[in-house]
KEKE-3310 file (N, C-alpha, C; in steps of 0.2 Angstrom, whole numbers, plus 5000, padded with zeros to 4 digits):
npx = (4858:4859:4872:4881:4893:4909:4908:4917:4919:4914:4903:4898:4881:4881:4881:4890:4889:4895:4909:4917:4932:4934:4922:4909:4895:4880:4869:4856:4857:4863:4877:4893:4907:4923:4934:4942:4947:4947:4954:4967:4970:4965:4973:4972:4959:4942:4939:4949:4952:4965:4970:4959:4960:4973:4971:4961:4967:4977:4969:4963:4973:4981:4979:4984:4998:5007:5022:5031:5036:5043:5036:5030:5024:5027:5040:5042:5036:5044:5057:5053:5051:5063:5071:5066:5068:5078:5081:5086:5081:5065:5051:5034:5019:5002:4997:4999:5000:5005:5017:5024:5026:5036:5046:5050:5054:5065:5074:5077:5083:5093:5103:5105:5112:5123:5130:5125:5114:5107:5102:5088:5078:5066:5064:5050:5036:5025:5008:5009:5005:5005:4998:4988:4992:5000:5014:5012:5003:5010:5021:5015:5010:5000:4986:4974:4976:4981:4975:4969:4974:4986:4998:5009:5020:5036:5050:5050:5052:5045:5044:5041:5033:5043:5053:5069:5079:5076:5076:5090:5095:5090:5095:5107:5107:5113:5104:5096:5091:5085:5075:5058:5047:5034:5035:5026:5013:4998:4985:4988:4985:4989:5002:5018:5034:5049:5060:5073:5072:5071:5083:5091:5088:5093:5106:5109:5106:5116:5127:5126:5125:5112:5097:5086:5069:5056:5039:5030:5017:5005:5009:5016:5019:5018:5009:5013:5019:5031:5038:5040:5038:5050:5059:5058:5067:5080:5086:5089:5081:5084:5076:5059:5042:5028:5012:4994:4992:5000:4993:4982:4969:4968:4972:4988:5005:5021:5039:5053:5070:5088:5101:5110:5103:5093:5100:5099:5088:5085:5082:5067:5065:5054:5038:5023:5007:4999:5005:5012:5005:5000:4989:4988:5001:5001:4992:4998:5010:5005:5000:5013:5019:5012:5011:5024:5029:5036:5028:5016:5018:5022:5010:5002:5009:5005:4991:4990:4996:4985:4974:4978:4979:4965:4960:4966:4960:4947:4948:4951:4939:4930:4932:4927:4925:4936:4954:4967:4978:4987:5000:5006:5008:4995:4990:4983:4977:4964:4965:4954:4942:4929:4921:4929:4923:4910:4910:4914:4903:4893:4898:4894:4881:4882:4886:4899:4915:4925:4939:4941:4954:4967:4970:4960:4957:4953:4955:4961:4962:4962:4960:4974:4973:4963:4952:4954:4942:4935:4941:4938:4924:4924:4929:4919:4909:4914:4913:4899:4897:4904:4897:4885:4888:4893:4881:4876:4883)
npy = (5076:5078:5075:5069:5065:5071:5075:5069:5058:5048:5038:5021:5014:5005:4995:4987:4973:4962:4950:4937:4928:4930:4936:4948:4954:4962:4974:4971:4957:4952:4944:4948:4946:4950:4959:4969:4971:4980:4991:4984:4981:4970:4957:4944:4942:4943:4944:4934:4919:4917:4930:4936:4929:4933:4947:4947:4940:4949:4961:4957:4959:4971:4987:5000:5010:5020:5027:5030:5020:5003:4991:4976:4968:4977:4977:4963:4963:4972:4966:4955:4961:4967:4955:4949:4958:4971:4980:4989:4995:5001:5011:5013:5018:5023:5023:5023:5036:5043:5037:5041:5055:5053:5047:5057:5067:5060:5058:5071:5075:5066:5071:5084:5082:5076:5086:5092:5103:5109:5099:5095:5092:5080:5068:5064:5055:5057:5053:5047:5042:5046:5047:5059:5069:5085:5083:5072:5076:5086:5079:5070:5080:5082:5091:5087:5082:5093:5105:5120:5119:5126:5136:5124:5112:5114:5107:5097:5087:5084:5071:5064:5048:5033:5038:5037:5044:5058:5057:5053:5066:5074:5070:5075:5088:5098:5099:5089:5076:5064:5050:5046:5032:5022:5005:4998:5007:5011:5019:5026:5018:5004:5003:4996:4998:4993:4980:4983:4997:5000:4995:5004:5016:5013:5013:5026:5032:5028:5032:5046:5049:5049:5046:5031:5030:5019:5017:5006:5004:5000:4989:4981:4968:4954:4956:4956:4944:4943:4946:4959:4971:4976:4966:4958:4964:4963:4973:4984:4996:5012:5017:5013:5013:5006:5000:4997:4981:4976:4976:4968:4973:4980:4996:5001:5005:5008:5013:5007:5006:5008:5008:5018:5027:5031:5038:5051:5052:5055:5054:5063:5068:5064:5056:5047:5045:5034:5025:5009:5003:4991:4982:4984:4979:4966:4960:4963:4955:4943:4943:4944:4932:4923:4928:4928:4915:4904:4894:4900:4912:4906:4901:4912:4917:4906:4908:4920:4918:4911:4919:4930:4923:4920:4933:4938:4931:4936:4949:4947:4941:4952:4964:4977:4982:4980:4983:4979:4969:4972:4974:4965:4950:4947:4960:4967:4975:4980:4988:4999:5001:5005:5016:5016:5016:5014:5000:4996:4999:4991:4979:4979:4977:4963:4958:4960:4967:4978:4990:5007:5016:5027:5032:5025:5012:4997:4991:4975:4967:4956:4947:4939:4925:4920:4909:4896:4893:4905:4914:4910:4912:4926:4931:4926:4934:4947:4946:4946:4958:4966:4962:4968:4982:4983:4983:4995:5003)
npz = (5007:5024:5035:5050:5048:5040:5024:5014:5007:4992:4995:4992:4991:5002:5017:5027:5038:5044:5042:5034:5030:5013:5011:5013:5023:5019:5026:5023:5021:5010:5002:4998:4988:4991:4983:4985:4998:5009:5003:5000:5013:5022:5022:5026:5025:5032:5049:5052:5061:5069:5070:5077:5089:5093:5095:5105:5115:5118:5121:5133:5142:5140:5134:5131:5135:5131:5123:5132:5139:5138:5126:5125:5114:5104:5103:5099:5086:5080:5080:5071:5059:5057:5056:5044:5034:5025:5036:5051:5061:5067:5067:5074:5068:5065:5053:5034:5030:5041:5042:5030:5034:5044:5036:5027:5036:5042:5031:5028:5040:5041:5031:5036:5048:5043:5038:5027:5025:5015:5007:5005:4996:4989:4977:4968:4959:4945:4946:4959:4975:4992:5003:5013:5020:5025:5020:5012:5002:4996:4991:4981:4973:4963:4954:4959:4971:4978:4976:4983:4995:4998:5007:5000:5007:5004:4994:4986:4971:4956:4945:4928:4927:4927:4919:4916:4911:4914:4928:4930:4927:4936:4948:4949:4955:4968:4979:4981:4991:4993:4985:4983:4981:4975:4972:4965:4959:4967:4970:4958:4948:4947:4942:4939:4942:4933:4936:4931:4932:4945:4950:4943:4949:4962:4960:4956:4968:4976:4969:4970:4984:4989:4998:4997:4997:4999:4996:5002:5006:5001:4991:4998:5011:5007:4996:4982:4979:4984:5001:5002:4989:4982:4983:4972:4963:4968:4975:4989:5000:5008:5017:5021:5019:5027:5029:5029:5025:5035:5047:5045:5045:5057:5063:5058:5055:5049:5049:5041:5042:5038:5050:5047:5039:5048:5057:5061:5069:5083:5102:5105:5092:5085:5087:5093:5100:5100:5091:5088:5098:5110:5106:5092:5088:5093:5084:5072:5074:5072:5060:5053:5056:5049:5035:5031:5030:5019:5012:5012:5004:4992:4989:4987:4975:4966:4966:4961:4948:4943:4944:4935:4923:4921:4920:4909:4899:4901:4897:4883:4879:4881:4873:4871:4883:4891:4891:4895:4906:4921:4933:4948:4957:4968:4966:4956:4941:4930:4915:4908:4895:4894:4906:4921:4934:4931:4928:4941:4948:4942:4946:4959:4958:4955:4967:4970:4975:4970:4967:4961:4952:4947:4929:4923:4928:4936:4952:4958:4972:4982:4997:5003:5005:4998:4990:4977:4971:4974:4967:4954:4955:4956:4944:4936:4940:4937:4923:4921:4925:4916:4904:4907:4907:4894:4887:4888:4879)
capx = (4857:4863:4875:4885:4900:4911:4906:4923:4919:4908:4902:4893:4875:4881:4882:4892:4888:4900:4913:4921:4936:4934:4915:4906:4888:4877:4864:4850:4858:4867:4884:4898:4914:4927:4941:4945:4950:4948:4960:4973:4972:4963:4977:4970:4952:4939:4938:4953:4952:4971:4970:4954:4963:4978:4968:4957:4971:4980:4964:4961:4979:4984:4978:4988:5002:5011:5029:5035:5038:5044:5030:5032:5022:5030:5047:5042:5035:5050:5061:5051:5052:5071:5073:5063:5069:5084:5080:5090:5077:5058:5046:5028:5014:4995:4994:5004:5001:5010:5024:5026:5028:5042:5051:5052:5059:5071:5079:5080:5087:5100:5108:5107:5116:5129:5133:5123:5107:5103:5100:5081:5073:5064:5061:5044:5034:5019:5004:5011:5001:5009:4994:4984:4994:5004:5019:5010:5000:5015:5025:5011:5010:4995:4981:4968:4978:4984:4971:4965:4978:4992:5005:5012:5027:5042:5056:5048:5054:5040:5046:5037:5034:5047:5058:5075:5083:5074:5079:5097:5097:5087:5099:5113:5106:5116:5099:5092:5093:5081:5070:5053:5044:5031:5037:5020:5008:4991:4980:4990:4983:4992:5008:5023:5041:5052:5066:5078:5071:5072:5090:5094:5087:5097:5113:5109:5106:5123:5132:5125:5124:5104:5093:5080:5064:5051:5033:5026:5010:5000:5011:5020:5016:5016:5004:5015:5021:5037:5036:5040:5039:5057:5063:5059:5073:5086:5088:5086:5080:5087:5070:5053:5035:5024:5005:4988:4991:5004:4989:4977:4963:4969:4976:4996:5010:5028:5044:5059:5076:5094:5104:5113:5098:5089:5105:5097:5082:5087:5076:5063:5064:5048:5034:5017:5004:4996:5009:5015:5001:5000:4984:4990:5007:4999:4989:5004:5014:5002:5000:5019:5020:5008:5013:5031:5030:5037:5023:5011:5020:5022:5003:5000:5011:5001:4984:4991:4996:4978:4970:4980:4977:4958:4959:4968:4954:4942:4949:4950:4931:4926:4937:4924:4925:4943:4960:4973:4979:4993:5001:5010:5005:4988:4989:4981:4973:4961:4964:4947:4939:4923:4923:4930:4918:4904:4911:4914:4896:4890:4900:4890:4874:4883:4888:4906:4918:4932:4941:4944:4960:4968:4971:4954:4959:4950:4960:4959:4967:4959:4963:4980:4971:4957:4952:4953:4935:4933:4944:4934:4918:4925:4929:4912:4904:4916:4911:4893:4897:4906:4891:4879:4891:4893:4874:4874:4886)
capy = (5073:5080:5069:5071:5063:5076:5072:5069:5052:5046:5031:5017:5013:4998:4995:4980:4972:4957:4948:4931:4926:4934:4939:4953:4953:4969:4975:4967:4950:4950:4942:4951:4944:4956:4959:4976:4969:4986:4994:4980:4980:4964:4952:4938:4942:4946:4940:4928:4917:4918:4937:4937:4926:4938:4953:4946:4939:4956:4965:4955:4960:4978:4990:5006:5013:5025:5025:5032:5013:4997:4988:4969:4966:4981:4974:4957:4965:4976:4960:4951:4965:4967:4948:4947:4963:4975:4986:4988:4999:5002:5015:5012:5023:5021:5023:5025:5043:5045:5034:5046:5061:5052:5046:5064:5070:5056:5059:5077:5075:5063:5075:5089:5079:5074:5092:5095:5105:5111:5093:5094:5090:5074:5067:5059:5054:5058:5047:5044:5043:5045:5049:5065:5074:5090:5080:5067:5079:5089:5074:5068:5086:5083:5096:5084:5081:5099:5111:5123:5117:5130:5135:5118:5110:5114:5103:5090:5088:5079:5069:5059:5041:5028:5041:5036:5050:5063:5055:5054:5073:5078:5068:5080:5094:5097:5100:5083:5072:5057:5048:5042:5029:5016:5000:4997:5012:5008:5024:5029:5014:4998:5004:4993:5000:4987:4978:4987:5004:5000:4994:5010:5021:5012:5014:5033:5035:5026:5037:5053:5050:5050:5040:5028:5029:5015:5017:4999:5004:4996:4984:4977:4962:4948:4957:4955:4938:4943:4949:4966:4971:4978:4960:4955:4968:4962:4979:4986:5004:5015:5019:5010:5015:5001:5000:4993:4974:4974:4976:4964:4976:4984:5001:5000:5007:5007:5015:5003:5010:5005:5012:5024:5032:5033:5041:5058:5052:5054:5055:5069:5071:5061:5053:5045:5043:5027:5021:5003:5001:4983:4979:4984:4975:4959:4958:4963:4950:4937:4944:4943:4925:4919:4929:4927:4908:4902:4891:4905:4916:4902:4900:4919:4917:4902:4910:4926:4916:4909:4925:4934:4919:4921:4940:4939:4928:4940:4954:4944:4940:4958:4969:4983:4984:4980:4984:4975:4967:4975:4973:4960:4946:4948:4967:4967:4980:4980:4994:4998:5005:5008:5020:5010:5017:5010:4993:4994:4999:4985:4974:4980:4973:4956:4957:4959:4973:4980:4997:5011:5019:5032:5029:5021:5006:4994:4987:4968:4966:4952:4944:4934:4918:4919:4901:4895:4894:4912:4917:4908:4915:4934:4932:4925:4940:4952:4944:4948:4966:4968:4962:4973:4988:4983:4984:5003:5006)
capz = (5013:5030:5039:5055:5045:5036:5018:5010:5003:4988:4997:4989:4995:5005:5023:5029:5046:5046:5037:5036:5024:5007:5010:5017:5023:5019:5031:5020:5021:5004:5003:4993:4987:4992:4979:4987:5004:5012:4999:5001:5020:5024:5018:5028:5024:5037:5055:5052:5068:5072:5071:5082:5095:5095:5097:5111:5121:5120:5124:5140:5146:5140:5128:5129:5140:5128:5121:5138:5142:5134:5125:5123:5107:5099:5102:5095:5080:5076:5079:5066:5053:5055:5054:5038:5029:5025:5041:5057:5066:5065:5071:5073:5067:5064:5046:5029:5030:5046:5040:5025:5038:5047:5031:5025:5041:5043:5025:5028:5046:5039:5028:5040:5053:5039:5036:5021:5027:5009:5003:5007:4990:4988:4970:4968:4952:4942:4948:4965:4981:4998:5009:5012:5025:5021:5016:5007:4996:4992:4988:4975:4968:4957:4956:4962:4978:4981:4975:4989:5002:4999:5003:5000:5010:4999:4994:4982:4964:4953:4938:4925:4929:4923:4915:4919:4909:4918:4935:4930:4926:4942:4954:4949:4959:4975:4984:4981:4996:4993:4980:4986:4975:4975:4967:4961:4961:4968:4967:4952:4942:4947:4938:4942:4940:4931:4940:4929:4934:4952:4950:4941:4954:4968:4958:4956:4974:4979:4965:4972:4991:4990:5001:4993:5001:4996:4999:5001:5010:4997:4988:5003:5016:5002:4991:4975:4979:4989:5007:5000:4981:4980:4983:4965:4959:4971:4978:4996:5001:5015:5021:5018:5022:5027:5033:5026:5026:5041:5053:5043:5047:5062:5061:5060:5050:5051:5045:5042:5040:5040:5055:5044:5037:5053:5062:5064:5073:5090:5107:5105:5086:5082:5092:5092:5105:5099:5087:5091:5104:5112:5102:5085:5087:5094:5078:5067:5075:5070:5052:5050:5057:5044:5028:5030:5029:5012:5009:5011:4998:4986:4987:4984:4968:4962:4965:4956:4941:4941:4943:4929:4917:4920:4918:4902:4895:4902:4892:4876:4878:4882:4870:4871:4890:4895:4887:4897:4913:4924:4940:4951:4962:4969:4966:4948:4938:4924:4911:4905:4889:4897:4912:4927:4939:4929:4930:4948:4951:4939:4950:4965:4957:4955:4973:4969:4977:4967:4969:4956:4952:4941:4923:4921:4930:4942:4956:4960:4977:4986:5003:5000:5007:4994:4988:4970:4969:4975:4961:4949:4956:4955:4937:4933:4942:4933:4916:4921:4926:4909:4900:4908:4905:4887:4884:4888:4873)
cpx = (4861:4865:4880:4892:4902:4910:4911:4923:4913:4907:4897:4887:4875:4883:4884:4892:4892:4903:4916:4925:4935:4927:4913:4898:4885:4871:4857:4851:4862:4874:4888:4904:4918:4934:4944:4949:4952:4954:4967:4975:4971:4967:4975:4962:4949:4938:4943:4954:4958:4971:4965:4957:4968:4976:4964:4961:4975:4975:4962:4968:4981:4983:4982:4992:5006:5018:5034:5038:5039:5037:5032:5031:5025:5037:5047:5041:5041:5056:5060:5052:5059:5074:5071:5065:5076:5085:5085:5085:5069:5055:5039:5023:5007:4992:5000:5005:5006:5017:5027:5029:5035:5048:5054:5056:5065:5076:5082:5085:5094:5105:5110:5112:5123:5132:5131:5116:5103:5100:5093:5077:5072:5061:5055:5041:5027:5014:5005:5006:5005:5005:4991:4986:4998:5010:5017:5007:5005:5020:5022:5011:5004:4990:4976:4970:4979:4979:4968:4969:4984:4992:5007:5019:5031:5046:5055:5049:5049:5043:5041:5038:5038:5051:5065:5080:5082:5077:5086:5099:5096:5092:5106:5113:5109:5110:5095:5095:5090:5077:5065:5049:5040:5033:5032:5015:5001:4986:4982:4988:4986:4998:5014:5030:5045:5058:5072:5078:5073:5080:5094:5094:5092:5104:5114:5110:5113:5128:5132:5124:5117:5101:5087:5075:5058:5045:5029:5020:5005:5002:5016:5016:5013:5012:5006:5018:5028:5034:5036:5042:5046:5061:5064:5065:5079:5089:5086:5086:5084:5081:5064:5047:5031:5017:5000:4989:4995:4999:4983:4970:4963:4974:4983:5000:5016:5033:5050:5064:5083:5097:5107:5108:5094:5094:5103:5091:5083:5081:5073:5062:5058:5044:5027:5014:5002:5001:5013:5012:5001:4995:4986:4996:5006:4996:4994:5009:5011:5002:5007:5021:5017:5010:5020:5033:5031:5031:5017:5012:5020:5014:5000:5002:5007:4994:4985:4992:4989:4974:4971:4978:4969:4956:4960:4962:4948:4942:4948:4943:4927:4930:4933:4924:4932:4949:4965:4973:4986:4994:5005:5007:4997:4987:4989:4976:4970:4961:4958:4946:4933:4925:4923:4925:4911:4904:4911:4906:4892:4892:4896:4883:4875:4886:4896:4910:4925:4933:4944:4950:4961:4969:4966:4955:4955:4955:4957:4964:4963:4963:4968:4978:4965:4958:4952:4947:4932:4935:4940:4927:4919:4925:4923:4908:4907:4914:4904:4892:4899:4900:4886:4882:4891:4886:4872:4878:4882)
cpy = (5076:5075:5072:5069:5068:5072:5072:5063:5051:5039:5027:5016:5007:4999:4988:4979:4966:4954:4941:4929:4932:4937:4943:4952:4960:4968:4971:4959:4948:4949:4944:4948:4949:4955:4967:4975:4976:4991:4990:4980:4973:4958:4945:4937:4944:4941:4933:4925:4918:4926:4939:4935:4931:4944:4952:4944:4945:4961:4963:4957:4967:4981:4996:5008:5019:5023:5028:5025:5008:4994:4981:4967:4970:4979:4968:4959:4968:4970:4956:4955:4965:4960:4947:4953:4966:4979:4984:4991:5000:5007:5014:5017:5020:5020:5024:5032:5046:5042:5038:5052:5059:5050:5052:5067:5066:5057:5066:5078:5072:5068:5081:5088:5077:5080:5095:5097:5107:5105:5091:5092:5083:5073:5062:5059:5055:5052:5044:5046:5041:5047:5056:5070:5079:5088:5075:5070:5083:5084:5071:5074:5087:5088:5093:5084:5088:5105:5114:5122:5121:5134:5128:5117:5110:5108:5096:5092:5082:5078:5064:5051:5037:5032:5042:5042:5056:5063:5056:5061:5076:5076:5072:5085:5093:5098:5094:5078:5064:5056:5044:5039:5023:5010:4998:5003:5009:5013:5026:5024:5007:4998:5001:4996:4993:4986:4982:4995:5005:5000:5001:5016:5019:5014:5022:5035:5033:5031:5043:5054:5051:5044:5038:5027:5025:5015:5010:4998:4999:4989:4979:4971:4957:4949:4956:4948:4937:4946:4956:4966:4972:4971:4957:4958:4966:4968:4980:4994:5006:5016:5015:5011:5009:5002:4995:4986:4972:4973:4971:4967:4981:4990:5001:5002:5007:5011:5011:5007:5006:5010:5018:5029:5035:5037:5047:5058:5050:5055:5062:5071:5069:5057:5051:5042:5036:5023:5016:5001:4993:4979:4978:4979:4968:4956:4958:4958:4944:4937:4942:4936:4921:4921:4928:4920:4907:4899:4896:4910:4912:4901:4907:4919:4912:4905:4917:4924:4914:4915:4929:4930:4921:4928:4942:4936:4932:4946:4953:4943:4946:4964:4977:4986:4985:4980:4979:4973:4970:4973:4967:4956:4947:4956:4969:4973:4978:4986:4993:5003:5009:5012:5015:5011:5014:5003:4992:4994:4993:4979:4973:4976:4966:4954:4955:4966:4973:4988:5001:5014:5024:5028:5024:5014:5003:4990:4981:4967:4963:4950:4939:4927:4916:4912:4902:4896:4901:4916:4916:4912:4923:4935:4931:4932:4946:4952:4947:4955:4969:4968:4967:4981:4989:4985:4991:5007:5008)
cpz = (5019:5034:5044:5053:5040:5029:5012:5006:4999:4990:4993:4993:4998:5012:5026:5036:5048:5040:5039:5030:5019:5006:5015:5017:5024:5024:5029:5020:5015:5005:4997:4993:4986:4989:4980:4994:5009:5010:5002:5008:5023:5021:5020:5028:5031:5043:5055:5059:5072:5074:5077:5089:5098:5098:5104:5117:5123:5124:5131:5144:5146:5133:5126:5136:5137:5127:5127:5141:5136:5133:5122:5116:5102:5098:5098:5088:5076:5075:5072:5059:5052:5053:5047:5032:5029:5032:5047:5062:5063:5070:5069:5073:5067:5057:5041:5029:5035:5045:5035:5029:5040:5042:5028:5030:5042:5037:5026:5034:5045:5036:5032:5045:5049:5037:5029:5021:5020:5005:5006:5002:4990:4981:4971:4960:4951:4944:4955:4970:4988:5004:5008:5017:5021:5017:5011:5001:4992:4989:4981:4970:4963:4959:4960:4969:4982:4981:4981:4995:5002:5005:5005:5004:5004:4999:4990:4974:4960:4946:4935:4928:4924:4918:4917:4917:4913:4925:4935:4930:4933:4948:4954:4953:4966:4980:4985:4986:4996:4986:4984:4980:4977:4970:4963:4964:4962:4966:4961:4946:4941:4942:4941:4938:4938:4936:4938:4931:4941:4954:4948:4946:4960:4966:4958:4963:4977:4976:4968:4980:4993:4994:4997:4998:4997:4999:4997:5005:5007:4994:4992:5007:5011:4996:4984:4974:4982:4995:5006:4992:4979:4979:4976:4961:4962:4974:4985:4996:5007:5019:5018:5022:5022:5031:5030:5029:5032:5047:5051:5045:5052:5061:5063:5054:5053:5046:5047:5039:5042:5046:5053:5042:5043:5059:5065:5068:5079:5096:5106:5098:5082:5088:5089:5099:5105:5095:5091:5098:5105:5107:5095:5084:5088:5087:5072:5068:5071:5062:5049:5051:5051:5037:5027:5029:5021:5009:5008:5005:4992:4984:4984:4976:4964:4961:4960:4949:4938:4939:4936:4923:4916:4918:4911:4897:4895:4897:4885:4875:4879:4880:4870:4878:4893:4889:4889:4904:4915:4931:4942:4956:4962:4970:4958:4947:4931:4921:4907:4899:4891:4903:4918:4932:4937:4930:4937:4951:4948:4943:4957:4964:4956:4962:4973:4971:4974:4969:4963:4957:4947:4935:4920:4922:4936:4945:4958:4965:4983:4992:4999:5001:5003:4991:4980:4967:4970:4969:4955:4949:4954:4948:4933:4934:4938:4925:4916:4921:4919:4904:4901:4906:4897:4883:4884:4882:4868)
residu = (MET:ILE:THR:SER:ILE:LEU:PRO:ILE:TYR:ASN:ARG:ALA:PRO:LEU:THR:PHE:VAL:SER:GLY:SER:GLY:SER:TRP:LEU:VAL:GLU:ALA:ASP:GLY:ARG:ARG:PHE:LEU:ASP:PHE:GLY:ALA:GLY:ILE:ALA:VAL:ASN:VAL:LEU:GLY:HIS:ALA:HIS:PRO:GLU:LEU:VAL:VAL:ALA:LEU:MET:GLU:GLN:ALA:ASN:LYS:LEU:TRP:HIS:VAL:SER:ASN:LEU:TYR:HIS:ILE:GLU:PRO:GLN:GLN:LYS:LEU:ALA:ASP:LEU:LEU:VAL:GLU:HIS:THR:PHE:SER:ASP:THR:VAL:PHE:PHE:SER:ASN:SER:GLY:THR:GLU:ALA:CYS:GLU:LEU:ALA:VAL:LYS:MET:ALA:ARG:LYS:TYR:HIS:TYR:ASP:LYS:GLY:ALA:PRO:ASP:ARG:THR:ASP:ILE:ILE:THR:PHE:GLU:GLY:SER:PHE:HIS:GLY:ARG:SER:ALA:ALA:GLY:ILE:ALA:ALA:ALA:GLY:SER:GLU:LYS:MET:THR:LYS:GLY:PHE:GLY:PRO:LEU:LEU:PRO:GLY:PHE:VAL:HIS:LEU:PRO:PHE:ASP:ASP:HIS:ASP:ALA:LEU:ALA:GLU:ALA:VAL:LYS:SER:ALA:THR:VAL:GLY:ALA:ILE:MET:VAL:GLU:PRO:VAL:GLN:GLY:GLU:GLY:GLY:ILE:ARG:ALA:LEU:SER:ASP:ALA:CYS:LEU:LYS:GLY:MET:ARG:ASP:LEU:CYS:ASP:GLU:HIS:GLY:ILE:LEU:MET:ILE:LEU:ASP:GLU:VAL:GLN:CYS:GLY:VAL:ALA:ARG:THR:GLY:LYS:LEU:PHE:ALA:HIS:GLU:TRP:SER:GLY:ILE:THR:PRO:ASP:ILE:MET:MET:VAL:ALA:LYS:GLY:ILE:GLY:GLY:GLY:PHE:PRO:LEU:GLY:ALA:VAL:LEU:ALA:THR:GLN:ASN:ALA:ALA:SER:GLY:MET:THR:ALA:GLY:THR:HIS:GLY:SER:THR:TYR:GLY:GLY:ASN:PRO:LEU:ALA:CYS:ALA:VAL:GLY:CYS:LYS:VAL:MET:GLU:ILE:VAL:SER:GLU:SER:ALA:PHE:ILE:ASP:ASP:VAL:ASN:ARG:LYS:ALA:ASP:LEU:LEU:ARG:GLN:LYS:LEU:GLU:SER:LEU:VAL:ILE:GLY:ASN:PRO:MET:VAL:PHE:ASP:SER:VAL:ARG:GLY:SER:GLY:LEU:MET:LEU:GLY:LEU:LYS:CYS:LYS:ALA:THR:ASN:THR:ASP:ILE:VAL:GLN:ALA:GLY:TYR:ALA:LYS:ASN:LEU:LEU:THR:VAL:PRO:ALA:ALA:ASP:ASN:VAL:ILE:ARG:LEU:ILE:PRO:PRO:LEU:ASN:ILE:SER:ASP:ASN:GLU:ILE:ASP:GLU:ALA:VAL:ILE:ARG:LEU:GLU:LYS:ALA:ALA:THR:GLN:VAL:ALA:LEU:THR:PHE)
# end
């Protein structure tokens, strides 16, 4: 089929025309229960009324002026993020990919300005995903991400996932300046690092003068039952990448940092035409106001426990199809015995949307305000999809 759109996506044969809450409506009128949330983006579901109001109010006032000027909604959102996190300073982008670019630049500029220009290497991990820019694919390092796109941006050291001994050895190198890691890998198959591992990384960074960069693009913004996933371990990073959920569906990303880690990023060292525009930041402010409430986060944890319990029962009842449940909060994965994409496609037939990931995993990343009844309904539909797949064995 010839299309005017670059054919880089294997799209499902679905065209959604509207959405409300946890539901999407297909062009033919079918209603789908959305357990993908735009790949962990729609944290408050579709067309959330408070986000719609925030966007419309701002749209009637000011869309874009560029970062040549002060932008009131941008300052308000930056203040909210600093108030609720470890950070002292924030830079806004349009995506997680753009956030990765700045995080890499920030770490390298930090060491350059501190008189250690050779400390350019950044340690990353097998299975990671940091976007599809030059820095992002080089950071991931997998053949799937990098094949055909050489020469790659140098300066990344790739280590096995969750191998503390390998990490402890690698940080001894005088050229290592940072560690970049997802507390919970999303594309990599919903693989969570243990609290002990994150604490060990933080200790190694402190011992060797290395910056800790956390990629919370997918696992942040209350997705795991804390405002940011690293809070479970009690550590704080030096730099953190945020996107997806922070805009609730509107394109928005950010890099959060301590004043020390960001000290090299002075006027003219980075920029963005659209980053931090009034529309995106007005929506981001409303998202932050809602998801940072303790009652909201408590409810995420309650619903996460409910969903995990039901998924554990689903695995027990379908041993030919599913292997186990993994993940944290409402960022859960079903490790499959059957082919994960077969189950995703079977879900389409049951009007259920899920997202495949690496390691033969299905991602279950619904809106954080999903109802208990919708959780029940999703598991019922997963059960039916599993039964359909089992019949093909």
